[in-house]
N, C-alpha and C positions, 0 to 999 in steps of 0.2 A: 448362656453365651448370644450375642448379638447376632441375629442373623440377617442378612441383606433383605430387601423386600424386592424378589424379582416379579414384574411383570410383562404383560405384552405391551407392542407398541400402542396397540387400540386403545388398552386400558390406561397407557400414560397420557394418551392425546385427551381422553374422557374427561381426568381430574385437572385439566385447563380450563378456567372459568373464563366468562365474558366480561371484557372491559378490562383485564388484568394487563400487567408489563410481562413479556417473555424477553428473555436475554439468551443470545445465543453464541455459542464459542467455536472459533474456527477461523481459517483464511484460506480463501479460494476453495478448494473442495476438500483441504485439509483438516481432519478431524470434525467433519460436519456430521451431525447426528442425523443421517440420511433416512434411518428407520422411524425414527419421532416426528422427522418434519414430515414425510410422506403420511404419516397416520395423521398427524393434524390436519392436513390437506383434505386426506380422505374424507375425515369426520367433517369437515365443513361444508364438502360437496355431499354430503349424503344428509346433513341435518341442518347448516346454516349455524352451526357451532364449532369451536369457539367463534365470536366475534367481537369487533370492537377492541382489538388489541392494540397495545402499545408494542413495537418490536424494537429492540434494541442491540447493538453489534456493533464492535469495535474494527474489523476489518472487513471488507468486500468478501462475500462467503457463498461463493457459485462458481460454476464453471460454463454458465449461459444456459444452463438445464436443469441443474440440480442444487442441492444446497438450499437458501433461503428464497430460490426462485420458487419454492413449493409453498412459500408464504403470501404470495405476489397476488392474492384475490380480493377485489375490491369487497370491503365489510368484514372481512376476516380480520386485517390489520388497518386501524383507522389512523394511526401515527408511527411513522418510522424515525427513528434518531440513530443515525448510522455514518460512517465515514466515507465507503465507496460502493458504487453500484456499476462500475465500468464493466464487469463480468453477470451483469443481472439484466438483461434488457428489458425483462417484465417491470421489474421496479423503477427502472428508467422512464418507461412509457407511462406508469401510473405517477410518478411525479410530474412527469411534464404535460399531462391530462388533468392534474388536480384531481385524482381519484384519492388520494393520500395526503394526510400532512405530513411534510418532511422537513427534517432538522439533518443538516450536516455539520458533525464536529471534528476535529482532528483526531484522527486515529489514535495516537499515543495517549493523548488526553482522556479518551474513553478508557482506553487499558488501564491508566492510572486512576481513573475516578473510580473504577471497582476496588482499588485497594484502599483509596479515602473512605468511600463508603463502607467498607468491610471495618475500619478501625472507628466507625461511628462519627466521622465528620458529615457536615451537610454539603459537602460539595470539595473542589479542588482548584486552587489559585494557582495562575501561571501566567508568563508574559505571552506564551504560545498563543497566537490569535490576534493578537493587537494589530492595527492596521490592514486586516485581512477581511474578506464576505464573513468571517466568524464573528467579528467584532459587532455588538449590538448597535452601534453607533452606523453601522454601515447596511449589513445585509441581517446579523445576527443567526447567520448559518441558514435562513430560511429559503429553500428552494425553489419554492412555487407560489404562484397568486393565493393558494388557498392557505397558505401558511403565514402570508406576508403580516396579518393583522393580529395573530395569535399571540399572546405572552411570548417574552425572552425566555430561553432556557439556560441564559449566561447575563452576565453583568459584570461592570467595571467596577472594581475597587481600587482604593487608593490607601497605600501602605508607605509609611516614611517617605511622602511626597512624590512616591512610584506608582505607574497605573499598573493593575495585573487584570486578567481575565479570571472570572470566576464561574467555574462550570458545575451547574447546580446539581445535585445528587438526583437520581432517577430510581424510584424504591423499586425492586425486583420483587416479583409473585412467583416466578418460574423460571429456571435456568436448565438449560439442554447442553449438557458436555458429553464429550466423548473419551474412552480410553481403551486400551488394549485388552487388559484382562485385570477382573477382578476377583478376590475372594468370596467365599461363603458369608464372611460379613460385610462384604461391599466395599474393602479395600481396594483402590483403583491404582492402575500404573497406567503410562502413556509411553513405554517403551519401544511400541513400533508405529509410534506417531511422528510424523516429519517436523514439528515444531513443538516448543512447550506452552506456547500462547501464554495466556492469564486465567488457566482454569480454575486454579485455587482461589484464586482472587476474586472472582466471579461467584464462588461458590460460597465463601464467606462474606462478600456483601449480600447476597440472597439470604442468609440465614440472617444478618444484621435486620432484615426485614420481616422476617418470619415466613420467608418463601422456602418453596418445594425445589430441590435439586433432582432432576431426571437425568440418568446417564445411560449411553448406548456403549455395551461393550464386544469384543469378538469372542471371547472365551472366560470361561470361570474356570477358578483354580482352588484345590484343596486350602483349607485355612493353615497357615504356617509354612507355605510353599512359597511366598512371596519375598524377597529381600526388603525391609522395610524401608531400606534407602531408595528404591522403585517406586513407593506407593507416593502418587501426586496429589490423591485425595482420600483421607481416613474416611472408612465407610461410615461413621457416625455421622457423617455429613451428608449423606445420600440418601435419598427418602425411597427414589424408584429405581430399578435397574431392568435395561431391557435388552436381553441377549440377541445380536442382530442373527436374522434367520439365513440370510444370504450375503456373507461379507465381501464375495467378490463382486455384487453389485453394491450394496449399502454399508461398505465399511473399507472402501479404498482408501490406500494411502494418499492419493492424489487422484485428479484428473485421468491422467495418462496409464496408469498401472494400478493394480493391485497390493502388490508388495514387491518392492526392491528393496534389499537390505541394505545397500551401500548409500541410501537417503536417510537412514536413521541411525548410522554410526555402527552398524553390526559388520560393515565389509568396507573395503578398500579396493575401489578398481585400479587397473594400471592407466598410466597417464596415456597411454595409446590408444585406450577407448574411448577418448575424447575427441571427437572430430573438430576441425578448425570452420569457421563460419565463412559461408560463402560471401564472395566480394559483391558489395551492392552499394548503394548511396547509405544504407544503415551502418554497413562496416566503416565506410569513408569518415561519417560523421563521429562512429565510437574511435577510429583511430586518431582523429584530431582532437577530441576531449581527453584521450589518455594521455595526450602529450602536456597535459595540466598536473599530471601526478608527479611526485617526487617520492624518494626512496624513503620509507619509513611509514610514511600516509596510512591513516585509517581512513579506508572509504567507505560510503553509501552507494548503493544502486537504487533508483526508483524504477519504476516500471517501463515498458517500451523498450527503447535504444539502450539505455543505461544496463539494464540486467539481462537484454536478452546478447547483447554485444560486447559492453565493456570488459566483462569478467573472461570472456572468449578470446580476444582479442589481447587481453594480459596474460593469456596462457600461452597464446600463439608466439608473443614478442619474446618470452622468457622473462617476465616480470612480475608475474604471480606472486612468486616469494619476495619480493622487494616491497610488496605493499600489503595491507590486510583489509580485504574485502568484506562488508557486512552488509545485511540486509535487513531491512525493518523486524522482521520475524523472528531476529534473534540469532540468525545462524552467521558464523565466522569462517572465512577462508574457503576451501575447495571450488569447484566448479558450478557454479549457478545455474537451475533451471529457469526457462523463461516462459512467457506466453502465458497459458492458462494455468501453469505450474508455476506461478510466481513465488518466492518466498522459500524454496528448498533447494538443497544442493548436495552433490556427491563429495566424498572424501574431504568432509567438513574437520575443520580444527577445534572448534568450540559451538556450544549452542548454549543460549541464555534466553530467560522468559521475554515475553514481551512487554511489560511493563519495565523491567530492568535495560533492556535496551533502548528504550525511550527517555530512561532514567540519564542514560549517556548522551544521547540525542539533544535531549533538552538543557543540559546540565553544561557538560565540558563541551560540547558541539564536535562533531566529527570533521576531521580535517577537509575532506572533499567529498561533496556529495553531486552526484549525476543525477539530473531529472529530466523529464520530458518537458516539452515546450508545446502549449497550444497557440497564444497570443502574446506579444510584445508590443508595449506602447512606448512612446517617447519618454516617459518618466522612467523608465525601467522596470513597469509594472508588469507582472506576467500573469496569464490566466491559462491553467492546466486544469481547470476543475469544470467548467460549465462551457459548452459550445453551443449557442442557440437553445432551445429550450432544454437540450439534452444534457444531463447532468451526471457526470462520473464522480463527483464528489472528490474529497481532498486525499482520502487515506492517509498516510504519513507525511504527506509533501510538504506540509504547514510545520508541523513540528521538526523537520529536518532541516528545510532551507532557511527558516529563521534563525536558526542558531549555529548553522555550518560555518565553518572558518571560510570555506571557499566553495562556491555554488556553479556548478557547470550545467548548464539547459543544453540538452541535445534534440535537434528535429530539424526536419526539411523546413527550405524556407518559405514554401507554400504548401498547401494541402489540397487533397483530392484529384488524381489523376497526372499528376506531375511523372514525366519521364525523362531519364537521365541516361548519357552514354559517357563512360569513361574511356580514355585510351590517349596514347602518346604524351602523357602527363598532363591531360587537359581535361576540364570538364565541359562536355555538351548538354546543353538542356532542350531536350527534342520535343518536349510539351511542357508548358507551364501549368501548373495546377490550379484549380478552379476557385479555391479561397486563399485570400492573403492573409498571412500571421502577423505581420506587421503592421500595426493599426493604429489609428487614430487615439483610440481608448479601448481598454481591453473589458471584455463585458462582465468579468470579474475577477477581482483582486485576490489572487492564490498567492501572491507574492509581492509584497509592497517594495518598489524600487527606491522610491525617495527615502526610507526608512533606511535600506539598505545601504543607500550610498553614504547616508549620513554617520552610518558607523562604521565606515571603512572596509565593509567585507567585501573580498572579492569575487566580482560575478562575471562569469564568461559565457556567450550565448554563440555555439557553434551548431551551423548550417553546412550545407552540401557545397554551398556556393560563397558563403562569407562568414567572417568571425566577428562578434562585438563585445565591449567590454562595458560594463557600467564605470561611468568617471564620476567626478563630484557635481559636474556640468550637465550630464545626461548618459544618451547612448552613444559610445563611440564607434565606428567599424573600423576593425585594425588590419584584417587580411580578406581576400577574395582569392578563389580557387582561378588559377591558371584556366583560360580560355573562356573566361567570362567578362562580359562587359559591364563596367561599372556604372553608368549611366541608366542603361536600358532593363538590364537584369536585375538590379540589385536596388539602387536608388529609386529608378523609376516605378519599381514592384512593392514601394514602402509609402504608408499613408503619412507616415512622418520622416522629417528629415534628420538624419542622424548626422553625429560629429564625423568628419572623415579625419582619420590621423593624418597628420603630417607626414608620419612614416608608414603609411599604408603598404602591408606586405603582400606578398603571393603565398598562398600556402604551400609548404614544404612538399617537395615533388614525390617524396619516400610515401606519402600517402596513397598513391596512383598504383603502387605495386599489387599486382592481382596473383601472382605465383607463390605467393609466400610471405612470409615476416615482412615488414617494412622497416626493420632496425630502429623500433622506437624505444630502445634500452636506452639509446645516447640523451634523450630527453628527460627520461625519469631520472637518470643518475647523474644528470649536471647539477652543477652546486648553482 
């Protein structure tokens, strides 16, 4: 009988050779192989090895302290290829300080690249990324000066007269995965993990290149006691298994808790257990964004105000059952948890794998996506991926916004230090933010405004004081908040001149309701 190879985390770390490529599977802290990542860090600090690694990861995989933050040591990793570092301050510092070669690729394209590599293809072809900073004719996803002169890892192909991005294969030597239980043969389940992710795709991609798969599990079961339908990875594909010594520390479901059955589909909680969001500028912005929904829409929520507020507002307004909210992690319905725990939810109605979710986002395209706003320029370009030298990366932003039927960007009008007062159906700016977001030219093109305008995509930009829409000729101001002076607090705070709609409106007074629902259902159910 085939027997699994059970080893310690230190033994697993010792098997990783210098100069090789390691792929880690997880999202935020969900499914992070914490025992193995800590062991790699310990070995490097003790011996200086492994060193010179390439780190490949599709999602951001940290909670600011754990996850792949353990690998953020100069010399340990020479090159990082990933999508998002917003919850990884040491990685953002290393990238900004040119301590590592850094390439950013769209999250969905990396997740799907595993599948392409697994079936023997030399890479993945897609229109996602054209015209953005990922395009090799613009920046090629190179995130610092150290990377600027290095070879591209993408290229432009022409097929039947149309341009496509081609994401080149990245051969994997070691893949770190995590499961809940394995049996004595190594057959691995993910039943208590909070996302399906791209675990099996990455495993098969690793096997295609002759690499090793190292799994972390919480428990071991007797052979024959696991339902075969629950097996995510057959044991024959796993080379080493590390049983976590301290699951409450190193095998947490997510940052905020060790285990909660309501987030992995094993329990549904009463709706009364879900608290309404406090009223502030973020909730106000989310409310105005929700007015763009229509009954039956399939919705995506990005990080920040979208995920933290839009779903909760829909619950409070009694419209959550009139739309289907999804998140890039693969979850459908329920109530989404935000912040450091982005991508998980309670009372879900469905959960699909990470690559499959992006099949939908990249193909049919979601009806409405809500995304955060970093910078906007007069062409309608949006930057939400790099502010100064600090790069958060794209995550799923480019995949989703490029193909969505409607894109709603949510964010404050200025950044850093703004203070607001809401009352009597009006907004007062008590202190302006120190950074303008409406700029003459965005620092990085995360969303290509001219391409969107040419395609007829509907794009709305919602802030606490003004609402804009992309139109054929540029960026049009369509609404301002009651109490706001158009000239001094909107136009005078912009580095470009928008088109002012001849039908400029005031935001609806219902958005200012602080003691209960705002009555947004009438907007969503409108014909």
